[in-house]
BALUM-277610 format. One record per residue (C-alpha): x, y, z. Coordinates in steps of 0.2 Angstrom, whole numbers, padded with zeros to 4 digits, always signed. Layout:
! BALUM-277610
XYZ
...
***
This chain:
! BALUM-277610
+0117-0045-0150
+0122-0047-0131
+0110-0049-0116
+0102-0033-0112
+0094-0026-0096
+0081-0011-0095
+0079+0000-0080
+0064+0012-0079
+0064+0027-0067
+0046+0030-0066
+0038+0048-0061
+0020+0054-0060
+0019+0059-0079
+0035+0054-0087
+0048+0039-0086
+0066+0037-0091
+0070+0021-0099
+0089+0015-0100
+0094-0001-0108
+0112-0008-0105
+0123-0022-0111
+0133-0035-0101
+0147-0022-0099
+0136-0009-0093
+0136+0001-0108
+0121+0012-0112
+0113+0006-0129
+0097+0016-0127
+0091+0031-0116
+0076+0042-0117
+0063+0051-0106
+0044+0046-0112
+0027+0051-0107
+0018+0038-0097
+0010+0030-0111
+0012+0011-0113
+0013+0011-0131
+0028+0024-0131
+0037+0012-0119
+0034-0004-0128
+0038+0005-0144
+0056+0010-0136
+0059-0007-0130
+0053-0016-0146
+0071-0016-0155
+0078-0026-0140
+0064-0036-0136
+0073-0053-0140
+0088-0048-0130
+0080-0040-0115
+0084-0053-0100
+0073-0042-0088
+0065-0025-0086
+0067-0017-0068
+0052-0005-0063
+0053+0007-0048
+0039+0003-0035
+0032+0019-0035
+0014+0023-0031
+0008+0022-0050
+0017+0006-0056
+0002-0005-0059
-0001+0000-0078
+0016-0001-0083
+0021-0018-0074
+0005-0025-0081
+0007-0019-0097
+0025-0025-0099
+0020-0042-0092
+0006-0043-0104
+0018-0040-0118
+0030-0055-0112
+0043-0045-0103
+0052-0053-0087
+0047-0038-0076
+0056-0035-0058
+0048-0022-0046
+0062-0013-0038
+0061-0012-0019
+0066+0007-0019
+0067+0007+0000
+0081-0006+0001
+0091+0002-0014
+0106+0013-0010
+0117+0023-0024
+0135+0023-0021
+0138+0036-0008
+0152+0044-0017
+0142+0049-0032
+0142+0068-0034
+0130+0069-0047
+0115+0058-0050
+0098+0061-0061
+0084+0051-0068
+0094+0042-0081
+0108+0037-0069
+0094+0030-0057
+0088+0020-0072
+0104+0014-0076
+0108+0009-0059
+0092-0002-0058
+0097-0011-0073
+0114-0013-0066
+0108-0022-0050
+0098-0033-0060
+0113-0038-0071
+0123-0041-0055
+0110-0051-0047
+0108-0040-0032
+0092-0031-0035
+0081-0030-0020
+0063-0035-0026
+0046-0030-0021
+0031-0041-0023
+0021-0039-0038
+0003-0042-0032
-0008-0053-0043
-0017-0042-0055
-0034-0052-0053
-0036-0048-0034
-0029-0031-0034
-0045-0022-0037
-0055-0031-0022
-0039-0027-0012
-0041-0009-0017
-0059-0009-0014
-0056-0014+0005
-0042-0001+0006
-0055+0012+0002
-0067+0005+0014
-0053+0007+0028
-0051+0025+0022
-0069+0028+0024
-0069+0020+0041
-0056+0032+0046
-0067+0047+0040
-0081+0040+0049
-0071+0039+0065
-0065+0057+0063
-0083+0063+0062
-0087+0053+0078
-0073+0061+0087
-0077+0078+0082
-0095+0076+0088
-0089+0070+0105
-0077+0083+0107
-0090+0097+0102
-0102+0090+0115
-0088+0088+0129
-0083+0106+0126
-0100+0114+0126
-0109+0103+0139
-0096+0095+0150
-0104+0078+0147
-0096+0063+0137
-0106+0056+0123
-0101+0038+0119
-0098+0032+0100
-0113+0022+0101
-0123+0037+0107
-0117+0048+0093
-0121+0034+0080
-0139+0035+0087
-0141+0053+0086
-0155+0062+0077
-0159+0080+0072
-0171+0081+0086
-0159+0075+0099
-0145+0087+0093
-0158+0102+0095
-0163+0095+0112
-0145+0093+0117
-0137+0109+0111
-0149+0124+0110
-0138+0135+0101
-0143+0134+0082
-0124+0135+0076
-0117+0121+0087
-0132+0110+0083
-0129+0114+0064
-0110+0109+0066
-0116+0092+0074
-0130+0089+0062
-0117+0091+0047
-0106+0078+0054
-0120+0066+0058
-0125+0067+0040
-0107+0064+0034
-0106+0050+0046
-0122+0042+0039
-0117+0044+0022
-0101+0035+0025
-0109+0021+0034
-0119+0018+0019
-0105+0018+0008
-0095+0007+0019
-0109-0006+0019
-0110-0006+0000
-0091-0008-0002
-0092-0023+0011
-0107-0031+0002
-0098-0031-0015
-0081-0037-0008
-0089-0052+0002
-0098-0056-0016
-0081-0054-0026
-0070-0065-0015
-0071-0077+0000
-0057-0082+0012
-0045-0095+0006
-0044-0110+0016
-0026-0105+0024
-0034-0089+0030
-0049-0096+0038
-0041-0098+0055
-0041-0079+0056
-0059-0080+0060
-0054-0089+0077
-0046-0073+0082
-0057-0062+0094
-0062-0047+0084
-0058-0052+0066
-0075-0056+0055
-0076-0059+0037
-0073-0042+0031
-0056-0039+0042
-0051-0056+0038
-0052-0053+0019
-0043-0037+0021
-0028-0045+0030
-0028-0060+0017
-0028-0047+0002
-0015-0036+0010
-0004-0052+0014
-0005-0060-0003
+0003-0077-0005
+0009-0081+0012
+0023-0093+0003
+0032-0077-0003
+0039-0075+0015
+0053-0087+0016
+0054-0088+0035
+0041-0083+0049
+0053-0070+0054
+0050-0061+0037
+0031-0061+0039
+0034-0054+0058
+0044-0041+0051
+0031-0037+0037
+0018-0036+0050
+0029-0025+0061
+0030-0036+0076
+0048-0034+0076
+0056-0020+0086
+0065-0007+0075
+0078+0004+0082
+0094+0012+0076
+0108+0012+0090
+0125+0019+0090
+0138+0020+0104
+0123+0015+0116
+0112+0030+0110
+0096+0028+0101
+0097+0036+0085
+0079+0034+0077
+0067+0020+0074
+0058+0012+0060
+0039+0015+0056
+0024+0012+0068
+0008+0004+0065
-0009+0007+0072
-0013-0011+0076
-0006-0018+0093
+0009-0030+0091
+0000-0042+0102
-0014-0043+0091
-0003-0046+0075
+0007-0058+0084
-0009-0068+0086
-0013-0067+0069
+0005-0073+0064
+0003-0088+0075
-0014-0092+0067
-0009-0090+0049
+0007-0099+0051
-0001-0114+0061
***
């Protein structure tokens, strides 16, 4: 049997598997439920001849990529943001999408994403949850600050908000309904504080900064937790062939689309300052 190539168009509750040969002929196609056993059974007859399996980089790829790799398949994670179908196509569906992934692999032009190491993924996701909780805590702090500003004309600092007690709120806001609104936000903020500290403690217990990333701690404002977060988000620094590749990944490169001297759009933005990320880049790459 000729060399075969498999493409999997992955969705939230199902996937479409297409296997093609060297001449782009489809030898297998089927829509399956998102069960690893079903996918493995579908690929089993072609296992010895499959040169690679392409999986879309969707939000739920972990289980499929890990399972296929554990069973010995050469898996490629498709960078869907960099893949474009032929613009002249009049009809496209899940099967044609899966077939296109297999074709890109066969032709050696598949834009690939980084398959983050399975062992470090849980701690990275733990720190992502921490960042999510930090944003929620900040939202509650801002809500309290705004409520005080609207009703008292006074500005309450973030540190002042963090020190609030129920007695303080009652004294500052005689209206019981306004006081209750603030107390609920304070209670949520305190709960989030406790959860954030728990996640930080566990993350620092699970993993330490690698030697190459300890330079991060020389940057003002970066401590062990933020340094660990950056390290786990970056992954293996060697996956960036050039400094410019990492600069682009860290969004330190301006992104704009200009036609005939007019700005037609721009790429995504990030919350962190470009200057700070440039410093981080300099520290990491030494």
